[in-house]
C-alpha positions as a Markdown table, in Angstrom:
| # | Residue | x | y | z |
|---|---|---|---|---|
| 1 | Met | 109.2 | 110.5 | 114.5 |
| 2 | Ala | 107.8 | 107.1 | 114.6 |
| 3 | Ala | 109.1 | 104.5 | 112.2 |
| 4 | Gly | 105.9 | 104.4 | 110.5 |
| 5 | Val | 106.1 | 108.0 | 109.4 |
| 6 | Gln | 109.9 | 107.8 | 108.4 |
| 7 | Met | 109.5 | 104.6 | 106.3 |
| 8 | Pro | 107.6 | 106.3 | 103.5 |
| 9 | Gly | 110.5 | 109.0 | 102.8 |
| 10 | Ala | 113.0 | 106.1 | 103.5 |
| 11 | Leu | 111.6 | 104.2 | 100.9 |
| 12 | Gln | 111.0 | 106.9 | 98.6 |
| 13 | Thr | 114.8 | 108.0 | 98.8 |
| 14 | Arg | 115.8 | 104.5 | 98.3 |
| 15 | Glu | 113.8 | 104.5 | 95.2 |
| 16 | Ala | 115.4 | 107.8 | 94.0 |
| 17 | Leu | 119.2 | 106.3 | 94.7 |
| 18 | Leu | 118.1 | 103.2 | 92.8 |
| 19 | Asp | 116.1 | 105.5 | 89.9 |
| 20 | Ala | 119.4 | 107.0 | 89.7 |
| 21 | Gly | 121.6 | 104.3 | 89.3 |
| 22 | Ala | 119.3 | 103.1 | 86.1 |
| 23 | Ala | 119.7 | 106.5 | 84.6 |
| 24 | Leu | 123.2 | 106.4 | 85.0 |
| 25 | Ala | 123.8 | 102.8 | 83.7 |
| 26 | Glu | 121.7 | 103.9 | 80.8 |
| 27 | Gln | 123.6 | 106.5 | 80.0 |
| 28 | His | 127.1 | 105.6 | 81.2 |
| 29 | Gly | 127.0 | 102.0 | 82.1 |
| 30 | Leu | 128.5 | 100.2 | 84.8 |
| 31 | Ala | 131.3 | 102.7 | 85.1 |
| 32 | Gly | 128.8 | 105.6 | 85.5 |
| 33 | Val | 127.3 | 104.0 | 88.7 |
| 34 | Ser | 129.8 | 105.5 | 90.8 |
| 35 | Val | 128.2 | 106.5 | 94.4 |
| 36 | Asn | 129.3 | 110.0 | 93.7 |
| 37 | Met | 127.7 | 109.9 | 90.7 |
| 38 | Val | 124.4 | 108.3 | 92.0 |
| 39 | Val | 123.9 | 110.6 | 95.1 |
| 40 | Ala | 124.5 | 113.6 | 92.7 |
| 41 | His | 122.1 | 112.5 | 90.4 |
| 42 | Ala | 119.5 | 111.8 | 93.1 |
| 43 | Gly | 120.1 | 115.2 | 95.0 |
| 44 | Val | 120.9 | 113.4 | 98.0 |
| 45 | Ala | 124.0 | 113.4 | 100.2 |
| 46 | Lys | 126.6 | 110.8 | 100.3 |
| 47 | Gly | 125.9 | 109.6 | 103.6 |
| 48 | Thr | 122.5 | 109.0 | 102.6 |
| 49 | Phe | 123.7 | 106.4 | 100.3 |
| 50 | Tyr | 125.1 | 104.6 | 102.8 |
| 51 | Val | 122.2 | 104.4 | 104.9 |
| 52 | His | 120.6 | 102.5 | 102.4 |
| 53 | Phe | 123.1 | 100.5 | 100.8 |
| 54 | Lys | 126.4 | 99.0 | 102.7 |
| 55 | Asp | 128.6 | 99.8 | 99.3 |
| 56 | Arg | 128.1 | 100.0 | 95.8 |
| 57 | Ala | 128.1 | 96.2 | 95.0 |
| 58 | Thr | 125.1 | 96.0 | 97.6 |
| 59 | Phe | 123.4 | 98.8 | 95.6 |
| 60 | Val | 124.2 | 97.2 | 92.3 |
| 61 | Asp | 122.8 | 94.1 | 93.6 |
| 62 | Ala | 119.6 | 96.1 | 94.7 |
| 63 | Met | 119.2 | 97.5 | 91.1 |
| 64 | His | 119.0 | 94.0 | 89.8 |
| 65 | Glu | 117.0 | 92.5 | 92.4 |
| 66 | Arg | 114.3 | 95.6 | 92.0 |
| 67 | Phe | 114.6 | 94.6 | 88.4 |
| 68 | His | 113.6 | 90.8 | 88.9 |
| 69 | Ala | 111.0 | 92.0 | 91.3 |
| 70 | Arg | 109.4 | 93.9 | 88.5 |
| 71 | Val | 109.8 | 91.1 | 86.2 |
| 72 | Gln | 107.9 | 89.0 | 88.5 |
| 73 | Val | 104.8 | 91.2 | 88.7 |
| 74 | Ala | 105.0 | 91.6 | 84.9 |
| 75 | Val | 104.9 | 87.6 | 84.4 |
| 76 | Asp | 102.5 | 86.8 | 87.1 |
| 77 | Lys | 100.0 | 89.5 | 85.3 |
| 78 | Ala | 100.7 | 87.9 | 81.9 |
| 79 | Val | 100.0 | 84.3 | 82.8 |
| 80 | Ala | 97.1 | 84.8 | 85.4 |
| 81 | Gly | 94.7 | 82.4 | 84.6 |
| 82 | Leu | 96.6 | 80.5 | 82.1 |
| 83 | Ala | 97.0 | 76.6 | 82.1 |
| 84 | Pro | 100.8 | 75.5 | 82.2 |
| 85 | Gly | 102.5 | 74.9 | 78.6 |
| 86 | Ala | 103.6 | 76.6 | 75.8 |
| 87 | Glu | 101.2 | 79.8 | 75.8 |
| 88 | Arg | 102.3 | 80.7 | 79.5 |
| 89 | Ile | 106.0 | 80.2 | 78.5 |
| 90 | Phe | 105.7 | 82.5 | 75.8 |
| 91 | Arg | 103.8 | 85.0 | 77.8 |
| 92 | Ser | 106.3 | 84.9 | 80.4 |
| 93 | Thr | 109.3 | 85.5 | 77.9 |
| 94 | Glu | 107.4 | 88.3 | 76.3 |
| 95 | Ala | 106.8 | 90.0 | 79.7 |
| 96 | Tyr | 110.2 | 89.5 | 80.6 |
| 97 | Leu | 111.8 | 90.9 | 77.3 |
| 98 | Asp | 109.2 | 93.9 | 77.4 |
| 99 | Ile | 110.5 | 94.8 | 81.3 |
| 100 | Ser | 114.0 | 94.7 | 79.8 |
| 101 | Leu | 113.4 | 96.9 | 77.2 |
| 102 | Ala | 111.5 | 99.5 | 80.0 |
| 103 | Asn | 114.6 | 99.2 | 81.9 |
| 104 | Arg | 117.1 | 99.7 | 79.9 |
| 105 | Gly | 119.6 | 101.1 | 82.4 |
| 106 | Val | 119.5 | 98.1 | 84.9 |
| 107 | Lys | 119.7 | 95.9 | 81.5 |
| 108 | Ala | 122.8 | 97.3 | 80.4 |
| 109 | Leu | 124.2 | 97.3 | 84.1 |
| 110 | Ser | 123.1 | 93.7 | 84.7 |
| 111 | Leu | 124.9 | 92.6 | 81.4 |
| 112 | Glu | 128.4 | 94.2 | 82.6 |
| 113 | Ala | 128.2 | 93.0 | 85.9 |
| 114 | Arg | 127.6 | 89.2 | 85.2 |
| 115 | Ser | 131.6 | 89.0 | 85.7 |
| 116 | Asp | 131.6 | 91.0 | 88.7 |
| 117 | Pro | 132.5 | 88.3 | 91.8 |
| 118 | Thr | 131.0 | 90.6 | 94.3 |
| 119 | Val | 127.3 | 90.2 | 92.5 |
| 120 | Gln | 127.5 | 87.1 | 90.5 |
| 121 | Asp | 125.9 | 84.7 | 92.6 |
| 122 | Ser | 123.2 | 86.5 | 93.6 |
| 123 | Met | 122.7 | 87.6 | 90.3 |
| 124 | Ala | 122.7 | 84.1 | 89.1 |
| 125 | Ala | 120.1 | 82.9 | 91.7 |
| 126 | Arg | 117.5 | 85.4 | 90.3 |
| 127 | Arg | 118.2 | 84.2 | 86.9 |
| 128 | Glu | 117.8 | 80.7 | 87.9 |
| 129 | Arg | 114.8 | 81.2 | 89.7 |
| 130 | Leu | 113.2 | 82.7 | 86.3 |
| 131 | Ala | 114.6 | 79.5 | 84.5 |
| 132 | Ala | 113.0 | 77.2 | 87.1 |
| 133 | Ala | 109.7 | 78.8 | 86.7 |
| 134 | Gly | 108.9 | 77.1 | 83.4 |
| 135 | Val | 110.4 | 73.6 | 84.3 |
| 136 | Ala | 106.4 | 72.9 | 85.0 |
| 137 | Asp | 105.3 | 74.1 | 81.8 |
| 138 | Leu | 107.9 | 72.2 | 80.1 |
| 139 | Lys | 107.0 | 69.1 | 81.5 |
| 140 | Val | 103.4 | 69.6 | 80.5 |
| 141 | Met | 104.5 | 69.9 | 77.0 |
| 142 | Gly | 106.1 | 66.7 | 77.2 |
| 143 | Trp | 109.9 | 67.5 | 77.6 |
| 144 | Glu | 111.6 | 64.7 | 79.5 |
| 145 | Asp | 114.8 | 67.0 | 80.2 |
| 146 | Ala | 112.7 | 69.8 | 81.3 |
| 147 | Glu | 115.4 | 71.4 | 83.7 |
| 148 | Ala | 117.9 | 71.5 | 80.7 |
| 149 | Ala | 115.0 | 72.8 | 78.4 |
| 150 | Ala | 114.1 | 75.4 | 80.9 |
| 151 | Gln | 118.0 | 76.6 | 81.1 |
| 152 | Leu | 118.5 | 76.7 | 77.1 |
| 153 | Leu | 114.9 | 78.5 | 76.9 |
| 154 | Ala | 116.1 | 81.3 | 79.4 |
| 155 | Ala | 119.3 | 81.3 | 77.6 |
| 156 | Met | 117.7 | 81.9 | 74.4 |
| 157 | Thr | 115.3 | 84.6 | 76.0 |
| 158 | Arg | 118.4 | 86.6 | 77.5 |
| 159 | Glu | 120.0 | 86.3 | 74.2 |
| 160 | Ile | 116.6 | 88.1 | 72.5 |
| 161 | Ser | 116.8 | 90.5 | 75.3 |
| 162 | Val | 120.2 | 91.6 | 74.4 |
| 163 | Leu | 119.4 | 91.8 | 70.8 |
| 164 | Glu | 116.5 | 94.0 | 71.4 |
| 165 | Phe | 118.5 | 95.9 | 73.8 |
| 166 | Asp | 121.0 | 96.8 | 71.2 |
| 167 | Ala | 118.0 | 97.8 | 68.8 |
| 168 | Gly | 116.2 | 99.7 | 71.4 |
| 169 | Arg | 112.9 | 98.1 | 70.6 |
| 170 | Pro | 111.1 | 95.0 | 70.2 |
| 171 | Leu | 112.4 | 92.3 | 67.6 |
| 172 | Pro | 109.1 | 90.6 | 66.4 |
| 173 | Ala | 111.0 | 88.4 | 64.1 |
| 174 | Ser | 113.1 | 87.1 | 67.2 |
| 175 | Arg | 109.9 | 86.9 | 69.3 |
| 176 | Arg | 108.0 | 84.8 | 66.5 |
| 177 | Val | 111.0 | 82.2 | 66.2 |
| 178 | Leu | 110.9 | 82.0 | 70.0 |
| 179 | Lys | 106.9 | 81.1 | 69.7 |
| 180 | Arg | 107.9 | 78.7 | 66.9 |
| 181 | Phe | 110.5 | 76.8 | 69.1 |
| 182 | Leu | 107.7 | 76.4 | 71.9 |
| 183 | Gly | 105.4 | 75.2 | 68.8 |
| 184 | Ile | 102.9 | 77.9 | 68.9 |
């Protein structure tokens, strides 16, 4: 069969595995994301898992990468046409928070996996890219230490994300406070 014909099925299988991992992470946390549980939930043979992922750590990292790709799409859509500044930062953070709530399993997994040395570096790099995206906005707002401010803003946003994760819903008061911190 031609590579072009196999690709959609391969991508579909990969996505099914990632979806299964997200569902299991939401139900059971990181411990519930074993290769055996993932393939059983996805309805594929165990060997199929290893066609797509080198090992469990690569799989967990791929789930986090897919989450961040979804965040980037949502952020891009939320800030399209906005000039750099506070409103753009707020809309970006709100998009992140909404995607986090919509992807509770991956959020749960990423909270637990932060101390896992096999995925720490790649997860930290993705978080750094998100924080760095706000630097230009903060500079426009007059922040001299925009890089440090972006890191602190990202940490605040991640904490709101954890609070919303625990609550299982958006927390309007926390989002309003974030807005106030931004001066809007």
